[in-house]
N, C-alpha and C positions, 0 to 999 in steps of 0.2 A: 504494500500500500504506500504509494508515493504521495505525500502531502505538500502541495506547492502553492504559495501565495501568488495571485495574479495582480497585474499592475494596470489593468484597463487598456488604454490606448498606447502604452509604451512598450517597446521591445526591451526585455530584461534578460541579462545573461543567465541568471539562475533559472528562469523559466525555460529558456532555450536548451540549457544543459539538461534539466530534468526531463523535458519532453523527449529529447534525443535519447536519454537513458532508458526511458520507459519503452520507446519504440524499439530500441535494440534488445531489451530484455524480452519483449514480446516476440521479436524475430528469432530469439533463441528458444522459444517454446514455453516461456514462463508466463504464468498468470499474473498480471499486474494491473492494479486499479490506480488511476491518477486522480486525486481529489483536489480541486481548486479551492482556494480560500480568497475572501475579500471581494475580488473582482474577476471577471473572465480573463483567461490567459491571452496575451497577444503574441502570436508565434509566426515564424516564417516557414514552418512545416506543418503537416497534418496534426491537428490537435488531439493528443492522446487522452485528454480528459473529457472528450465529447461523450455525452450521455450520462455523465456522473453529476450528481447534485453539487452545487456550490455551497460551502459552509462559511460561517463567519462573514456573512454578507457585509460589504463595506458600510452601508447605511446603518445597519443594526449595531455594528461594532462602534461606530462613531457616536451614535445616540446613547448607547449604553455607557460610554465613557463620560458623556456630558450630563446625563440625566438619571437621577435615582428613580424617578417615576418610570422612565422608559424601561429600566431593567426589570420592571414588573408588568410590562405591557402585555395585553392579551395575545394569545397565539396567532389570532387572525391578522393583527397588525404586524407582528413580527414576520409572519409568513409573507404578507403583502410586500414588505420592504425587501424581501429576498426574491421578488419576482425577476426572472431573467430579463424581461423587457425593460424593467426599470433600471436594473443594474447595467444593462447595455447602454442606456442613456448616460448613467453616471460614469461608466467606463470611458465614454467619449470625452468627458470633461475632466477626467482624473489627471492629476499631476503626481510626480514622484514625491514620496513622503520626505519631508525635510526634518532632520533630527532636532533642529532648534525649536520646532513647533510641535513635535510629536513625542516629547519626553514622557508626559503623563500616560499616554496611550501605550507607549513602548513598555513602560514599567508595569502597567496593568496586565499586558499580554504575557510578560515574563512571569507574572504571579499565577497564571493559569486559573485553576479552580478557585483560587483566593482573590482573583482580580475581578474587575467589573464586567468582564465578558464570560463569567462562569457558566452562564446559560448556554453560550455557544460551545464551550468545552463539553458540557454534558450531552448536548444534541449530537455532536460529532462522535463522541464515544459510544453513544447508544446506537448510532447508525453503523459504526464499524464493528460492533460486537459480533464475534464469530466469523468475520470475513477475512482476517489476515493472519498469516504466519510471521510476517515481519512488517513493522511500521517504520517508515523512513520520513523524517522531517527534512525539508529543503534547506533550512538554515537554523542557526542557533537562536534567532529572535523568536522562533516558534517553540522554544524549549519548555515554556509554561504548559504546553499541551501534554508533555510526556507522562506526567504522573497520572492524570485522569485517564488517558488513553490506555496506558499499560494496565491499570487496575480493571478497566472494563473489558478490554479486548483480550488480555492475557497473552500478549505476544511481546517478544523482545523489540526494543526500539533503537533505531540508528538515527543519528543526527549529523547531517552534512554541515561542514563549515565553509564559509565563502565570504570573507571580507567584512564580517560583522564588527570588527574592532574599529574601523573608520567611522561607521555610523554611531556606535556607542560613545566613542571618544568625542564626537561632535554634539552630544546631548548637552543641555544646559548644565552648568556646574552643579547646581543644586540637586540634580537627579543622576548625574553621571556615576558617582561612586555607588549609589544604591542600586543602579541598574547592573553594574558589574558584579556587585555582591550577590544580588538575586540570581543572576545568570550562573555564578559559581556554585551557589547552593543547589540550584535546579539541575546542574550538571550531574549530580548523583543519580538522577532518575534515568539517565541515558546509559544504555548498555555498550554502545560503541560509537565513537565519533569518526567521521570520514573527512579528512582534509585533502585539498587538491594539490598541496605541495608540502615538501619537508619544512620549508620556511614557515608556513602557516601552522603546521602541526606543532612545531616547537613553540611558536609564539603563543598560540591559544592554550597549549598545554601548560605553559607557565602562568598565563593570566587567569586560567580557570582552575589551576591546581589539579590537572588531570594527568595521571600516570601514562607513560608511553604505551603500556599494554592496552589502553583503552582508546588509542588513536591510531587509525590506519590511514596511510596515504594512498589515495586513488586519484591520479591525475585526470583532469577533465578531458573530454573527447568530443569531437564533432562528427556529424554525418557528412561524408565527403562527396555525396551526390551533387553534381553541378560544379564542383571546384576543379580547377585545372590551371596549370601555368600557361601564360600566353606564349604563342609561337616564337616571339622575339621581343627584345626590349623596346619600350616606347621611345619615340623620338619626337620632340625633345624629352629629356628625363622628367619624371613625375615623382614628387614626394607626396606621400599620403598619410592621412590620419583617419582612424575610424573608431570612435567611442562616443560616449556622451560629450557634447560640446560644452566643456566646463573647464574652469580653472583647476579643479582637482585632477583632471586627466592631463593637465599640462599643455592645453591647447595654446595658451599665450606664449609658453616657452618655445613651442614649435614654430609659431608665427615669427618670433624674434630670430630664431635660428634660420628660418627661410629668408628673412630680410637680410640677415648677415651674409648669407650665401649669394644673394642677388647683388649686394654691394661689392663683394669680391669679384663677381662676374666670371669666375673660372668654370662654372657649370652654365653654359649658354642656354638662355631661354627656359630656365628651370620653372616648372609648373608646381603648384600646390593644390592638392585636392583634399577637401575636408568633408568627411561623412560621419554619420552616426545620429544618435538621438538628440533632438533639440526641443526642449520643453519651453513653455511660456516663461518660466523663471530663468531660463538660460539665455533668452533673447537679448537682454541688455549687455551681457558679457560678449555674446557673439557679435552684436552690433559694434561694440567697442573694438573687437578684433578686426572687423571689416574697416572701421575708421582708421585704425593704425596702418592697415595695409594700403589704404587709399591715399594716405598722407605721408607715406614713408619717403617719398622723394626718389625712389628707384622704380624701374619698370617691374610690374608684377603680373602674374597670370594665376589667379586663384579662383577656384570653383567650390561651392558649398553644395552638399548632397544630404539634406536631412531626411531621416526616417525612411530609409530605403527598404523595399521588400527583398526577399531572398535572391531572386534572379538579378536584380539591379545591384545588390551588394556584391555578388560574385563578379559581375562585370566591372564594378568599381575596383575591386582588389586586383583583377587581371590587368587593369590599366596602369598600375604603379611600377615604379623602378625600385623604390625603397619605402619602407613603412616605419612609422614611429608614433607611439603614444607615450610621451614622457611624463607619466603620472607623478604627482608630487608626493604621494604616500606609497607605502609598501603594499602593492597589490598581492592578494592571496594567490592569484594565478594570472589571468589575462587571456580570456578566450579569443580576443581579437588577434593575438599572435598566431594561434592555430589557423585562423582564417587567412592570414597573410601567407603563412608557410604553405597552406594547402593550395595557394595560388602561385607558389614558386617565388615569393617576394621576400627578400632579406629584411631584417629589422634592426633598428638601433634603439636601445632601451636604457633607462637609467640603472645604475648599479645598486639596486636595492629591491626589497621584497622578494618575490619568487622569480624575478627576471634572470638573475645569475644562474640558478639551477636549470631553468628552461633553456637558456642559450647554451649551457654546457651540455645538456642532453641532446640538443638538435644541431649545434654548430651553425645555426641559421642567422647569425648576425653578430653585432658587437655591442659592447656596453660603454657607457660614458658616465661622467659625474652627474648626480641628480641635480635638478633645478638650475642648471647652468646652460644658458642658450649658446654661449660660445663653445663650450665643450660638446654640446649636441651638434652644432654646425660642423665642428672639426671632425666628429665621428661620421657624420653623414657624407661629407664631401668625398672621401676616397671611394665609397660605394657608388655614389652618383657619377664619379669620374671614370671608374673602371668597370665596364660592363661585364667583363669576364669574371671578376671577383664577385660582383653582385649576383650574377647568375649562378655561380658556384655555391654561394651561401644559400641562395633561394632554393636551389635543388637539394641541398643538404637538409633544409627545413622541410621541404616537401616529402622527402624520403622518410624522415623521422616521424612526421605526422601520420603517414600511411601505415607505418609499422607500429607505432606506440600511442598515438593520440586520437584514435577514432572512437566514435560512440560505441562500436562493438567491443573494442578493447576495454573501454571504461566499464561496460556492462559485465564483461567477464570478471573483472576485478571486484566489482560490487557483489557478484554472486559468490565469489570466494569469501568475501567479508560476511555476507548473510549466512553462509554455511558454518562459519565459526560460531554463530549464535544459535543455529537451529540443529546442528549436528546432522545435517542431511546432505 
């Protein structure tokens, strides 16, 4: 049973990974049910949660947080607000949860059956009873569900880890320590944690007080259908970015590095292509980046590609010479790197988070100092100038993804983890 929160109209890395995992497990012959929470999943492949009821409906969760009266609302009202048609409308208007405004709700969800959404926990547990041999939570922000679900369902519970530290560390100071303490306490309810990288396994092990025997590393994987390297390098060269268009992902650092390369003018007619999620709250930042590019005083060729579907995303990656998402924080993994390598494109990434181990495993690019536009430009320039070197690294990344970072390989490793718990 895979339990995954939806984000409405936004593509989400966790949703894409979980959906690919469920599809791969089903392809191996396993029975898997994918249960969406909050809002419908937005995916670029066939929705593996289709036909399954949505729990913790976003409107109910929000109103339960805000109103003691609503927590005792009649079943008919509760059910009406979980209407698929209504949630579809809400999903179209939804934006990414911001930690600075969602601290109270986050803490309540971490408390599970002791929080304001206890009714939702009980409803999900009752529906799951007798249906699962293994329960799997998409991320640790759902850990409050573990105790209630295990008690009712009677199955071992796995919790995947995927970058929760950045969200929790951005909570208001008045709630941050309490959230981490609650998460650490609730970690005792989890039978096994799955981390996407050794970096993140070690980090969260220390922060949650989890012994190494309770954390297993299973790298993320993607479905390679539709991905392929381009027949030849683009001309002129193209530098690419594909992630949420935000400061956290280092888009401003990449823009500065691009302008530096244009000022040097050793890479003639260099283009910059920027793709990924662009939410309403991101638009002021993106507009600022556009303004910086327009007033830089050097010739630029920049294109923005927000919110692409799967086919358009794959075409985007194939159009690149070199790829970089110079995130300013330590990423737990970085699914976008697999997409670049699956397209035969080398990468340049900051030397922190999971990036060093991923580049060591694939030989698909180079590292540079974090948060330094000049260092990034210096690392990008040789790859942009030397087509043979770039193609060699891109091919190494492509080979590594095909061998070790597919959704099928991820599913095989997850089955091994599940069998540790079920002895089957």
